[in-house]
N, C-alpha and C positions, 0 to 999 in steps of 0.2 A: 503313400511314398514307399517304393521299394527299398530294399536294404541298401543298395548301391547308392541310390540318391541320398537316403538319410546319411550314410557315411560322409558323402561328399558335402552335405549341408553341415554336418558336425565339423568337418575340417576346415569349411570357409570360416565357421564361427569360432574355431580355435585360433586361426589366424588374425582375425580381427581383435579378439580379445587380447591376444598377446600384443596386438600393436598399441593397445591402450597404457600409455606410460603413467597417467595419473591413478592415484589410489582411488578405489571405488568411493563414491561419496553417497550414502545411503540416506533416502530421506527420512527414514524414522530417526536417524541420528540428528539430522539438522532440526526436526521436529521436537525430539527431546531437547536439545540445547534452548530452542525458543521458548518451549515450555517450562523448562526449569529457570531460566532468566526472568520470564515474565512472572512466574510464581514467587521468585524471590523479591521483585520489585512490588507486586501486588499480591497479599495474602488472600485476596478474594479468589486468586485463580491457583491456589496451592493447598495441599494437604499438610503442609509443614506449617509449624507455628514459631520459628525462631524469631525472637525478637531481641537477642544479645547482639551488639555491634560485633563483637570477635567472631561469634558464630557466622553471622552474614557475611563478614570479611573472608573467612575461610572458604565460604560457599562460593564467593566469587572468585576466588583463586582458582578452585577446582573447576569452575565455568571456563576459566582461562586455559586450562589444559584441555577441556572438551573443544574450545574453538580451535586450538593448536591441532587437534585431530582432524577436524573438518577440514582446516586448510592444507593438510597434508596432500601433496599432489597438485593443489591448485595454485598455491603461492610458493615461490622459492624460498627454501627453509632459511636462507639469511633475511628475508623479509617478514616472516612468520612473526618474530617478537615485535617488531615494529608495528605491523598490523594490530597484534593483540593490545598493545601499550596504548595505540591511538583509540580503539574501540572502547577500552577501558576508561580512559581519560574523559571521553565525551559522553560517557554512559550517565552521569548526573544530569546534563542539559537534555538528553533524549528523554530522561525520566519526566523531568518537568514539562517537557512538550506532551507526552502522553498524558499527565496529570491534567494539563490544560484541555486536551481533547475531551477527557472524560466528564470534566467539569462543564465544558461547553455543550456536550450532548445532553447531560443532566438538566442544564438550565435551559434548553430549547425545546425539550420533550415533555409535555403535560403528563405523559404516561411514567414518565421516570420518577421514582420518589426519592432516590438518593444516588449519590455517586458511586457507592459500593454497588449498587444495583446494576449500573452502567457497566462497571469495569467486570463484574461478574457474568453478566447475561447477554450483552449487547453485540452482535455480530460486528457492527460498525466500529466499535471500540476495539475489538480483537484484530480487525483487519487493519486498522490505522497502526495499532501497537507493533505488530509484526512488519508492517510496512517501514516503520521508522527505524527498527534494527536492520531491516535489509538494507534501507538507504545509507546507513552508516558504512556497512560492508562496500555498498556499491561506490560510494565516495573515496573509499580506500582502495579502489581498483581490484577488489576479489572478485573473480569470475564465478559463474554458475550458481554459488551458493545463495546470493541475493535473490535470484529468480525461483530457486528451490523455496526459499523460506515464504516468499509472497504467493508461490503456488500453493503451499501448504494452507495459508490463510484464506486462498480461493477455493480449496477444497472443502474447508470447513465452513465457510459463510457465503459463499457464491460471490463475494466481492473480489474483483480482479485488478490490482494495483501494480503497475510495473515499478521495480524499485528505482529506476531512473527518473521518474516524474518528481518533480519539486513542490512540496506542499508546505504552506505556512503554517503558523500556530492556530490553535483553537479550531481545528478542522472537524465538521460533523458529518457522518453519513447516518441518515435515518432509515431504517428497514434495511436497505442496503443490497438485498439480492439482485443481481443482475449488473451491479455498476462496475463498468470498465473504464480505467484511467491509463491512457498509454504512456509510452516511455518518455516523450519530450514534454508532456503537458506540464504547464506551470499554473500552480493553484496559490492564491495569495492567502491572507490572513482572513479568519472569521468566515469561512465559505461552508455551505451547508448543500449537501446533494441527497436526493431521495433515490429510492429503488429503480433501477433500471436506466439510470443515466449512463451515456457513453460520452467520454472525451477523447475522441478518435481522430484518425487521419483520413484524408481524402483519397489517397493512394496507398496501395500496398505493394507498390513496385520495390523490389530489392534496391533498386538504383537510388531510392530515396533514404537508404540507411545512413545515419549520421547526420541527418538535417532535421530541422524543426518541423515535425510533422503533426503535432498535436496541438490543441488551444491553449491560449492563455485565459485564465479566470483572474480576475482581479479581486481585491478585497470585498468582503461583506456582500458576496453575491449568493443567491438561492436559486438553485436548479431543481425543479419538480420532476415527479415521476415519468420515466421513459423519454425524457428529452435526449437529443442527441446533437452534440456541438463537434463538428470536424474542422481540421485544417490548421496547418501551423501559423498561418496568418490570422486566424481568427481570434479577436479579443473581445471577451465579454468584459465591458467596463464596469466599474466598482459600484456597488449599491444597486445592482440590476437584479431583476427577477426573470427567470426563464420558466415559463409555464409548462405544465405536462405535455409530452408528445411533441413538442417543438423540434423541428429540423433545422438545425442553424449552420449555416456554412460561411457566414459572412460577420464581420465584426459589428457589435453595437455599442453605443457611446455609454458613459455612465448614467446610472439612475434610469436605464431603459426597462420597461415591462413588455416582454416578448410572449406572444400567446397565438394560438392557433384560432382562425375564423374561415377555415377552409383554405387558408393561405397563412402566412406569417404577418403579424402587425407589430409594429414597435411604436411605442409612446411612452412618455415620461410616467415614472411610478407615482409621482405626485398627482397627476391628472387621473389616476386610476383608484388605487387602494392601497393602504398600509399593507406592507408585505407580511406584518405580524398577523393579518386577518386572512392571508391566504394560506391554509395549512391543511394537511392532511391528518 
């Protein structure tokens, strides 16, 4: 690039940068906020050892200031206090959801010795926990920041959960690498996913934005490794088992067992095997 071209390029960048009215949102600041908040809720994720309620309350107040800084330029100043108050008010319920997730993972994985181990070391728990924080902000209408948080989790764990997805309680992701959960996916309670599972859309057309593009997974479903479930009209009925490497674009009734035999076969779980016997 010659000197003149470099100067023109720099001028173009300067114009673009001046056009950005929002304050810069740095990924490291978003990551620090998530790390500090999760570390406060789960000492297994923190080097701090605060156990005094007054000290913890003070740290929560400071995290409120950190959140306000992250919201600058993203949310009107008049709404920032409202968002922070709502986020703080709902935090105890979200914490209880995270605890349920960790307990479910520990109960369902014979390799997990304690809940503490799950919280400290399991990528599935970390991705779900950050998703739950991001979902709070998504519900409050905060732009960009929820996506940034779940992308931080994606980078750390290989698990990509869109903050717009609706996920019930006691959610379990085992191993987890390569899991993708799209924006309009709906996941019920006590669902378990293994590595490489995709809950995606049949079409990536921009015209589909704002529509239900991703599947619905009802309660107590298990989806094994590398299965792909696509489409906004696709519903996996409750208590079903989706076997590994299945490609599914149609709904299946409750208590179905779906597996590959060169094609996809669907039959009743009761006629095949106990789901607890089909494990990785």
